[in-house]
C-alpha positions as CSV (number, residue, x, y, z in Angstrom):
1,M,-107.6,3.5,-8.5
2,P,-109.2,6.2,-10.1
3,P,-110.1,5.9,-13.8
4,W,-108.0,7.7,-15.6
5,H,-105.2,5.5,-14.1
6,G,-104.9,2.8,-16.8
7,G,-105.8,0.3,-14.9
8,S,-103.8,-2.4,-15.8
9,P,-100.0,-1.6,-15.1
10,G,-100.0,-3.1,-11.1
11,F,-98.1,-0.6,-9.6
12,K,-97.5,-1.6,-6.0
13,S,-96.0,1.7,-4.4
14,R,-99.5,4.5,-3.8
15,P,-100.2,6.3,-6.3
16,V,-98.8,9.5,-6.3
17,H,-99.8,11.3,-9.8
18,Y,-101.3,14.0,-11.3
19,K,-103.9,14.4,-14.5
20,L,-104.5,17.5,-16.5
21,R,-107.6,18.0,-18.2
22,E,-107.7,16.6,-21.3
23,V,-106.1,19.3,-23.6
24,F,-105.1,19.2,-27.4
25,A,-101.9,20.5,-29.6
26,L,-99.1,20.8,-27.2
27,K,-95.4,21.0,-27.5
28,I,-93.7,19.2,-24.2
29,A,-90.2,19.6,-23.6
30,I,-88.6,16.8,-21.6
31,I,-85.8,17.1,-19.6
32,S,-84.1,15.2,-16.5
33,D,-80.7,15.4,-14.3
34,T,-80.1,18.6,-14.1
35,H,-78.1,18.3,-10.7
36,D,-77.7,22.0,-9.9
37,N,-75.3,22.4,-13.0
38,V,-76.1,26.0,-13.5
39,A,-74.1,26.3,-16.8
40,R,-75.9,23.6,-18.9
41,V,-79.0,24.4,-17.2
42,E,-78.8,28.3,-18.5
43,K,-77.7,27.1,-22.0
44,L,-81.1,24.4,-21.9
45,L,-83.1,27.7,-21.0
46,A,-82.3,29.5,-24.0
47,V,-83.4,26.5,-26.4
48,L,-86.8,26.3,-24.0
49,K,-87.1,30.1,-24.7
50,L,-86.8,29.6,-28.7
51,E,-88.8,26.9,-28.6
52,S,-91.4,27.6,-26.0
53,P,-93.0,24.5,-24.9
54,D,-96.3,24.7,-23.6
55,L,-94.8,22.2,-21.1
56,L,-91.8,21.6,-19.5
57,I,-91.8,18.0,-17.8
58,H,-88.4,17.7,-15.5
59,C,-87.9,13.8,-14.7
60,G,-86.1,14.2,-11.0
61,D,-83.0,15.3,-10.1
62,V,-83.3,18.8,-10.1
63,V,-81.4,18.9,-6.4
64,S,-81.8,22.7,-5.3
65,P,-84.6,25.1,-5.0
66,R,-81.8,27.4,-6.3
67,T,-82.1,25.4,-9.5
68,A,-85.5,24.4,-9.5
69,D,-86.1,28.9,-9.2
70,M,-84.4,29.0,-12.7
71,F,-87.6,27.1,-14.8
72,K,-90.1,29.4,-13.1
73,D,-90.7,31.4,-16.7
74,F,-91.9,27.4,-17.6
75,K,-95.6,25.6,-17.1
76,T,-93.5,23.1,-15.1
77,V,-93.7,19.7,-13.6
78,F,-91.2,18.1,-11.7
79,V,-90.6,14.4,-10.4
80,K,-89.1,14.1,-7.4
81,G,-85.3,12.1,-8.2
82,N,-83.2,10.6,-5.8
83,C,-80.7,13.0,-5.7
84,D,-83.2,15.8,-4.6
85,G,-81.9,17.5,-1.3
86,E,-84.2,19.9,0.9
87,V,-87.2,18.0,-0.7
88,Q,-89.2,20.3,1.5
89,G,-87.8,23.2,0.2
90,L,-87.7,22.4,-2.9
91,K,-91.8,21.1,-3.2
92,A,-92.2,25.0,-1.7
93,K,-90.4,26.8,-4.3
94,I,-91.9,24.6,-7.4
95,Q,-95.4,24.9,-6.2
96,S,-94.4,28.4,-6.3
97,F,-94.4,28.1,-10.1
98,G,-95.1,24.8,-11.0
99,S,-96.3,21.0,-10.1
100,F,-93.9,18.6,-7.9
101,Y,-94.6,15.0,-8.1
102,P,-93.2,12.3,-5.6
103,E,-93.4,9.3,-7.7
104,Y,-94.7,10.0,-11.3
105,F,-96.6,11.9,-13.3
106,E,-98.8,10.9,-15.9
107,T,-101.6,12.9,-18.3
108,V,-103.7,12.5,-21.6
109,I,-102.9,14.8,-24.2
110,D,-104.9,14.4,-27.6
111,G,-105.9,11.5,-26.5
112,K,-102.6,10.0,-25.8
113,K,-101.2,9.0,-22.5
114,L,-98.0,10.4,-21.2
115,F,-95.8,9.0,-17.7
116,A,-92.5,10.4,-16.5
117,T,-90.9,9.5,-13.4
118,H,-87.3,9.7,-12.7
119,G,-86.9,5.9,-13.2
120,H,-85.4,4.6,-10.0
121,L,-88.7,3.5,-8.6
122,P,-90.3,0.6,-10.2
123,V,-93.0,2.1,-11.4
124,L,-90.8,2.6,-14.8
125,K,-91.0,-0.6,-15.2
126,Q,-94.7,-1.5,-14.9
127,A,-95.2,1.5,-17.1
128,I,-93.6,0.4,-20.0
129,E,-94.6,-3.2,-19.7
130,S,-98.0,-2.0,-19.4
131,G,-98.2,-1.3,-22.9
132,D,-100.5,1.8,-21.4
133,Y,-98.2,4.9,-22.7
134,W,-97.6,6.3,-25.9
135,I,-94.3,7.7,-24.6
136,V,-93.2,6.6,-20.9
137,A,-89.8,9.5,-20.2
138,H,-87.3,9.1,-17.0
139,G,-84.0,10.2,-16.5
140,H,-81.8,8.7,-13.4
141,T,-79.6,6.8,-15.4
142,H,-78.0,9.8,-17.2
143,Q,-77.9,7.5,-20.6
144,F,-79.6,8.9,-23.6
145,K,-82.5,6.4,-24.6
146,K,-85.2,7.1,-27.6
147,E,-86.6,3.6,-28.1
148,L,-90.0,1.6,-28.9
149,H,-91.4,-1.1,-26.5
150,G,-94.3,-2.5,-28.3
151,K,-96.4,0.3,-28.9
152,T,-94.7,2.5,-25.9
153,L,-91.9,5.1,-26.8
154,V,-89.4,4.9,-24.3
155,L,-87.4,8.6,-23.4
156,N,-84.3,9.3,-21.7
157,P,-82.9,13.0,-22.3
158,G,-79.6,12.1,-20.6
159,A,-78.3,14.3,-18.1
160,L,-77.1,18.0,-18.5
161,Y,-75.3,17.2,-15.3
162,D,-71.7,15.3,-16.2
163,S,-73.1,14.1,-19.8
164,D,-71.6,15.4,-23.2
165,F,-74.6,13.8,-24.5
166,G,-77.6,15.6,-22.5
167,G,-80.4,17.1,-24.0
168,V,-84.3,18.3,-24.3
169,F,-86.8,16.4,-25.9
170,F,-89.4,18.1,-28.0
171,I,-92.7,16.3,-28.4
172,D,-95.8,17.5,-30.6
173,T,-98.7,16.0,-29.4
174,K,-100.5,17.1,-32.4
175,T,-98.2,15.6,-35.3
176,G,-96.9,12.7,-32.8
177,S,-93.1,14.2,-33.9
178,V,-90.7,13.5,-30.8
179,T,-86.8,15.8,-31.8
180,F,-83.8,16.0,-29.6
181,K,-81.8,19.0,-29.1
182,Q,-78.0,18.6,-27.6
183,V,-77.3,20.8,-24.9
């Protein structure tokens, strides 16, 4: 395993991840489960334009290349969800402006480890239980979550698809603040 992996989670699936070079003081936005709901994505984009995140992480179930293209104005990382269809077309579209990961994404920012996955694979539980991460972000359940597990903050922004309580988390890596905006 690569030295930045963290070592102890014991992931059983083949590691498919990415490491940004270590960067500092980022504003990160975390979303999930947009499921081609164009009207909600348009509302979300208005919020994102006001907040100007340095990095947007989509925790899966964007579904189609057409919806993925709506995020092209942002530096975006997408993690594949269980409902993401047209995987080759989706991956090609996303890679024209962002990054696509089939299982999970992890990085170190301001010395803090962040992990993102969709939530339908065992790596979610393994990442949480490892205690290696400052933040573990996921989607899949369509249920809002902000819970502390040991030293790991587990975040699920809910769904922008069929949930009345979906939105976006904003993380300031310099101050450590985590806020939520409903969309």
